[in-house]
LOPA-974240 format. One record per residue (C-alpha): residue in three letters; x, y, z; residue number from 1. Coordinates in steps of 0.5 Angstrom, whole numbers, plus 2048, in hexadecimal, padded with zeros to 3 digits. Layout:
% LOPA-974240
> ALA,X,Y,Z,NUM
...
This chain:
% LOPA-974240
> MET,7E3,83C,800,1
> ILE,7E4,83C,7F8,2
> ARG,7DF,838,7F4,3
> ARG,7E4,833,7F2,4
> ASP,7E6,831,7F9,5
> VAL,7DE,830,7FB,6
> LEU,7DD,82C,7F4,7
> LYS,7E3,828,7F6,8
> LEU,7E1,827,7FD,9
> GLY,7DA,825,7FB,10
> GLY,7DD,820,7F6,11
> ALA,7E1,81D,7FC,12
> ALA,7DB,81D,801,13
> THR,7D7,819,7FC,14
> ALA,7DC,814,7FA,15
> GLY,7DD,813,801,16
> LEU,7D6,812,803,17
> ALA,7D5,80D,7FD,18
> LEU,7DA,809,7FF,19
> ALA,7D9,809,807,20
> THR,7D5,803,807,21
> PRO,7D9,7FE,804,22
> LEU,7DF,800,807,23
> ALA,7DC,800,80E,24
> ALA,7DA,7F9,80D,25
> ALA,7E1,7F7,80B,26
> VAL,7E3,7FA,811,27
> ASP,7DE,7F7,815,28
> GLN,7E2,7F0,813,29
> GLY,7DD,7EE,80E,30
> ARG,7D6,7EB,80F,31
> ARG,7D9,7E4,80D,32
> PRO,7DD,7E2,814,33
> GLY,7DF,7DB,813,34
> GLY,7DE,7DB,80C,35
> THR,7E3,7D8,807,36
> VAL,7E6,7DB,800,37
> LEU,7EA,7D8,7FB,38
> ILE,7F0,7DB,7F8,39
> ASP,7F5,7DA,7F2,40
> ASP,7FC,7DB,7F6,41
> ARG,800,7DC,7F0,42
> PHE,7FD,7E3,7EF,43
> ALA,800,7E9,7F4,44
> ASP,7F9,7EC,7F3,45
> ALA,7F6,7E5,7F6,46
> ARG,7FA,7E5,7FC,47
> THR,7F9,7EC,7FD,48
> PHE,7F1,7EA,7FD,49
> ALA,7F3,7E4,802,50
> ALA,7F6,7E9,807,51
> ALA,7F0,7ED,807,52
> ALA,7EC,7E7,808,53
> ARG,7F0,7E4,80D,54
> ASP,7F0,7EB,811,55
> ALA,7E9,7EA,811,56
> GLY,7E9,7E3,814,57
> VAL,7E7,7DF,80E,58
> ARG,7EA,7D9,80C,59
> VAL,7EE,7D9,806,60
> LEU,7F0,7D3,801,61
> SER,7F5,7D3,7FB,62
> THR,7F1,7D0,7F5,63
> GLY,7F8,7CD,7F3,64
> GLY,7F4,7CC,7EC,65
> ASP,7F0,7C7,7EF,66
> VAL,7EA,7C9,7F1,67
> PRO,7E6,7C2,7F1,68
> SER,7EB,7BF,7F6,69
> LEU,7EA,7C5,7FB,70
> ARG,7E2,7C4,7FA,71
> TYR,7E3,7BD,7FC,72
> GLY,7E8,7BD,801,73
> LEU,7E9,7C3,805,74
> LEU,7E2,7C6,803,75
> ARG,7DE,7C0,804,76
> GLY,7D8,7C1,807,77
> GLU,7D8,7C8,807,78
> PRO,7D3,7CC,804,79
> LEU,7D4,7D0,7FE,80
> GLU,7D0,7D6,800,81
> GLY,7D5,7DC,802,82
> LEU,7DB,7D9,7FF,83
> GLY,7DF,7DE,7FB,84
> GLY,7E6,7DF,7F8,85
> LEU,7EB,7E2,7F3,86
> THR,7ED,7DD,7EE,87
> THR,7EE,7DB,7E7,88
> TYR,7E8,7DA,7E2,89
> ALA,7E9,7D3,7E2,90
> ASP,7E9,7D2,7E9,91
> MET,7E3,7D7,7E9,92
> MET,7DF,7D2,7E4,93
> VAL,7E0,7CC,7E8,94
> ILE,7DD,7D0,7EE,95
> ALA,7D7,7D2,7E9,96
> SER,7D6,7CB,7E8,97
> LEU,7D6,7C9,7EF,98
> ALA,7D1,7CF,7F1,99
> ALA,7CD,7CD,7EB,100
> GLU,7CC,7C5,7EE,101
> ALA,7CA,7C8,7F4,102
> ARG,7C5,7CD,7F1,103
> ARG,7C9,7D3,7F3,104
> ALA,7CB,7D9,7EF,105
> PHE,7D0,7DF,7EF,106
> SER,7CF,7E5,7F3,107
> LEU,7D5,7E8,7F1,108
> ARG,7DA,7E7,7EB,109
> ILE,7DF,7EC,7E9,110
> ALA,7E4,7EB,7E3,111
> HIS,7EB,7EE,7E5,112
> GLU,7EF,7EE,7DE,113
> VAL,7F6,7EF,7DF,114
> GLY,7FB,7F1,7DA,115
> GLN,801,7F6,7D9,116
> GLY,801,7F8,7E0,117
> LYS,7F9,7FA,7E0,118
> VAL,7F3,7F7,7E2,119
> THR,7EC,7F7,7DF,120
> HIS,7E6,7F6,7E4,121
> ARG,7E0,7F3,7E0,122
> LEU,7DA,7F2,7E5,123
> LEU,7D5,7EC,7E3,124
> ASP,7D1,7EB,7E9,125
> GLY,7D0,7F0,7EF,126
> PRO,7CE,7F7,7F1,127
> SER,7D0,7FC,7EB,128
> GLY,7D4,800,7F1,129
> CYS,7D9,7FA,7F1,130
> ILE,7DE,7FE,7EC,131
> ALA,7DD,804,7F0,132
> VAL,7E0,801,7F6,133
> LEU,7E6,7FE,7F2,134
> ASP,7E7,805,7EF,135
> ALA,7E8,808,7F6,136
> ALA,7EC,802,7F8,137
> GLY,7F1,804,7F2,138
> TRP,7F8,800,7F3,139
> HIS,7F4,7FC,7F9,140
> TRP,7EF,7F9,7F4,141
> PRO,7F0,7F2,7F7,142
> ALA,7EE,7F4,7FE,143
> GLY,7E8,7F8,7FB,144
> VAL,7E6,7F1,7F8,145
> TRP,7E6,7EF,7FF,146
> THR,7E2,7F5,801,147
> LEU,7DD,7F3,7FC,148
> MET,7DC,7EC,7FF,149
> ALA,7DC,7EE,806,150
> THR,7D6,7F2,805,151
> ALA,7D2,7EC,802,152
> PRO,7CF,7F0,7FC,153
> ALA,7C8,7EE,7F9,154
> LYS,7C7,7EB,7F2,155
> ALA,7C7,7F1,7ED,156
> VAL,7CA,7F1,7E6,157
> ALA,7CE,7F6,7E2,158
> THR,7D4,7F7,7DE,159
> VAL,7D9,7FC,7DF,160
> SER,7E1,7FD,7DE,161
> ALA,7E6,801,7E1,162
> ARG,7EE,801,7E0,163
> HIS,7F3,801,7E6,164
> ARG,7FB,7FF,7E6,165
> THR,7FC,7F9,7EA,166
> HIS,802,7F5,7ED,167
> ASN,801,7EE,7EB,168
> GLY,808,7EB,7EB,169
> GLY,809,7EB,7E3,170
> ARG,803,7E6,7E2,171
> ASP,7FE,7E8,7DD,172
> GLY,7F7,7E5,7DD,173
> ALA,7F0,7E5,7E0,174
> LEU,7EE,7E5,7E7,175
> TRP,7E7,7E4,7E9,176
> SER,7E4,7E6,7F0,177
> TRP,7DE,7E3,7F1,178
> ALA,7D9,7E1,7F7,179
> ILE,7D3,7DC,7F7,180
> ALA,7CC,7DE,7F9,181
């Protein structure tokens, strides 16, 4: 075997071992059975995220740009703990204020800034390995976001960036993935 082949094989094995736990957890249908996620269904990436969550048996609700109506309507009486989503910044900020009222914090927050056919992932809260999972997911980063949420990440803080091309139906803007601890 040529040394170059050994190095390639070793690199692939290392990457596979690093991603095995979060990806296996997603295949295990997540640790959030019966949970709820919120999406902004105007974005194709949010709809892809929603499909992954539905496949895991999680209830998916569209915000319709009106999170307070959801909170005091369909989500009335439900705890905010474990609630997650892929929404706009404005929707996430409403959720942040509701979480603060309930004395809850985010366990995961990632900004996905979309523009000119690319997306930049920026981790604000969550394990530092989150960006590596999104890197490995490539074009399927919304499903990668669901993988991260399904594994119920511990609270940690890091800031890292990575670039990918994305299909977002021509809509530029920012999507935020988040989960409440």
